[in-house]
Each structure stands twice: as structure tokens, then as C-alpha cells.
N, C-alpha and C positions, 0 to 999 in steps of 0.2 A: 421033511426037514432033517431027520436023522440021516437019511441017505445022502443029502447034500453035504452034511458035515463030514461023513465018512469019505466021500469023494474028494472034498477039499483037502482033508488030512492026507489022503493018498497022494494027491498032486504035490503038496508041500514036501512030503517025504522024498518023492522021486526027484524033485528039484535040488534038495539039499544033498542027496547021496550021489547024484550023477556027477561024473568028472567034469570040471570046468575046462573050457577050451584054453589051451596054453597060449600065452602071448608070444612064445618062441616058435610056434608052428610056422613053417615056411621059411625060417631063417637057417642059414648054413653055419656050421661050426667054423671058427677061424682056421684058415689054412695053416698047416704045419710049416714051420720055418725050415728050409733045407739046410744042409750042412756042406762045408768044404773041409778038405784035409789040410792040416797044418803040421809040419814036421817040427820036432822038438829042437832041432839044431838052430832054429830061429833065435833061441835064447842064448846061444853060445857067443855072446858079444865080447866076453873078456879075452878071447883069443885074437881079437882084432885091435888094431891100434887106433886111438882117437885121432881124428884129423881136424886141426883148428882151421876155421874159416873166418874170413873178414866180414861176411855179411849175415851169418847166423851161427847158432850153436846146436850141434846135433850129435847124437850117438850113432856110431857106424853099426849097421845091421848086416848079418850074413845074407848075401844076395840070392844064393841058390834056393833055399826054402821059400823065399818070397816070390821068386820067378815061377816055381812050381805051383804056388797058390794062384798066381795071376793066370797061368795057362788053364787051370781048372775053372777059374771064374769066367774066362773068355769062352770056354766051351759051354758052360751052363747058360751064360747070358747071350750067346751067339753074336759076339761082337769082338772087335780087336781094340785093345787098349794100349795107350802109350804108358811109359813108366819114367820115373826120374832117373837121371844119370847114375845116381848111387843110391843104394838102400840105406835109409837113415830114419832116425827118430828125433824130430826137432825138440829141443828144450827151450830155445829162444828163437822167435821168428825174426826176420830182418827188421821189421818195424819195432819190435821190443828191444833188440840189440842197439838200435839207433837211439832209443830213449835212454838206455843205461849208459851209453858212451858219452852222454852229455856231462856226466859226473864221474865216470870211471874210464880208465884207459882200456883198450882192447887187450893189452898185455896183462892187466890185473884180472880181467875176466877169464882169459885163457889160463892164467896161472892157477886160479881157483878151480876151474874145471879139471885141470890136470891133477891137482892135489886131492880132490875127492874121488878120483878114479871113476870118471863117468861111465866107462865101458863095463864096470862091474856092478853098477846100480841095477837092481832087479825091476822087472816089469812083468805084467801078466796080461796076455791077450784075452779079451772078453768076447768079441764077436766081430763080424765084418759089417761095416756100416756104409752108407752112401750119402753124399752131399750133392744136391742139384741146384743149378742156378739157370734161370731163363734169361737169355739175351735176345737181341733183336730178331735173329732168324734161326736160333738153335738152342738146344738144351745142353748145358755143360754138366757132366757128371764126374764125380771122383769117388772111387771105392777105396776104403781104408780100414785098417785094423784098429778098432777101438781098444785102448789099453787102460790098465790101472797101474800106478806107480807112486807110492808115497815118497820114495827116495828122490825121484826127479822133481816132485813138487817142493821138497825141502831144499833142493839146490836153488830153485827160483826164490824161495823165501829168504835164504841167506843172501843172495844177490840183491834182493829188494832192501833188506836191512842196511847193507853197505851203501847202497845207492842213496837212501834217505840220510844216513849218517854223514854223507859227504855233500849234502845240500840238495839232493833230489827232492822234487815235490811229491809228498805222499799221495798215492793214488794214480800218479801218471804212469807208473808201471805196476800192474796188478798181478802178483805171483799166483793168485788163486784162479785167474782166468786162463785155465790150462786144462785141456783135454788131450792127454798124450795119444798119439796116433802114428801109424806107419802107412804111408800111401802105397797101395797095391797097384792101382792103375787109373787112368783117366782118358776121356775121349778127346779133349781139346787142350786144356791146361789144368794143372793141379790146383784145385780150389783150396784155399787156406781158411783158417778160422775167421779172418776178416771178411771172407765171402759169405759166411753163414748168416750175416745180418740181412743180406738181400737174397738169401736162398732158402732152401728147405732141406731138412735132413731126416733120414730114417735111422733110428738107433741101431737096429739089428736086422739086416736082410738075410744073413747067413749065420748059422751057428758054426762053431769050429770043432771038428773032430780031432782032438788033440791026443797025441801019444806021448806019455812020459814028459809032458810039458810042465816043468817045474821052474819057479823063479831062480834067477842066477844069484850068485853070492851078493849079499847086501853090503854096499860100501859105507853105509851109515854116514851120510854127509853131515848129519847134525853134530857129529863129534869133531868136525873140521871147520870151525868158523873162519870166515874170510878175514884176513889181516891185511 
């Protein structure tokens, strides 16, 4: 009997002290996100002149650093991408501008954009993202720089206030529904925010290797209310 007790105690001790099999055995660590190079000259928007458009509002972006980024992306993805006619950062999409123009003239909107100095408002690149959308016989993809910019968001808020003050329906234009981005390239057409409702996105497919990439001068649009 004593021998059985000693043997049972030994077995229990061995079970308690033996390493338990890990639930992570056989799983691979998540792959490292690759990087792309982005030149600091992308942020030198203040040296460019803002170009008013009838169908949207956008900041003009230096084209050369964006083109270099696109070429590197094409090499890594082994594909050829189309690009927009001009490098730009949209502040108001065509659909949003149409809503605002129901209670504001295009001249009023352009006057405010000129007054706040759109080209001087800072933004910060975060990473390179992708938006996909499945259509009948193909997959549409758009690669874009995801950005952060409190100044651009404030421009939209000021326009929203003026819109409501002049009879616009609250909520019909949502200034917060904004994720600033710069399109780098696409395979068929540039997918917009409106396409994301029927598509899928990946927040960051490439990190950005940035050199001296600092925000531009802050135009502080909050100090320039729309009149």
C-alpha cells in the first residue's frame, strides 16, 4: 500500500512539473509589414498654388515624390498602376460639394478655402493602404496614402456650420466622415470613400520609410471662421 502511495505521488509530481503543450505550437508569427520610401518633399505643398475646381475641393500635392512612390510600389507588387491626372488630397468629394452647394455658392466655398490657406494646412502620412472592390469579372484595387490632419478636418467643420446656418439639413453633410488620403495608383478606376461601403480595405499594407518628414506650417483654420 505504501508503495502505491509513493508511486501515485511521483506520477502527480511529474504531471504538475512537466511543461504543458503550448496552444501556439504550429502557428507562424504574423509576417512583418514591408516598407516603401517616401520623400519629405511630398509635404512641401505651400510652394504650390491652390487650383479651384467646380466639382471637388482638393489640396495640390507635389507630383514627383508621389510618382517615385508609385514606381516602387509597382515594382514590389509586380503590376502596372494608373494614376490620377494630378496629385491631390481631396477635402470635399464631388458628392459632398454638391450637397454644400444646395445652400452655399461655389464662390463662397472657394473664397473660404483661399482665406484659410489650404496649401499650408499640415498633414502627416501614416502608411500605405489598399481598397478593394469585387465587380462582375474583376477585382478593382486602389492604393493610397492614409493621412492624419486636424486642420483639414476643421475646414470641413467650418463649412458644415455655415451650411447649417444657411438652411442646410444637419447630418446631410457629415464633416467627421473624412479619412484624408492621397491616391498613389489603381488598376481600373480610383475607388473613393463611397466605394468602401461595398468593398474591403486593409489599413496598412506598407509602412513608410520617411526621411525628415515633418508637418508643414499650420494654417490654423479655426481662427478664420466663414463669413
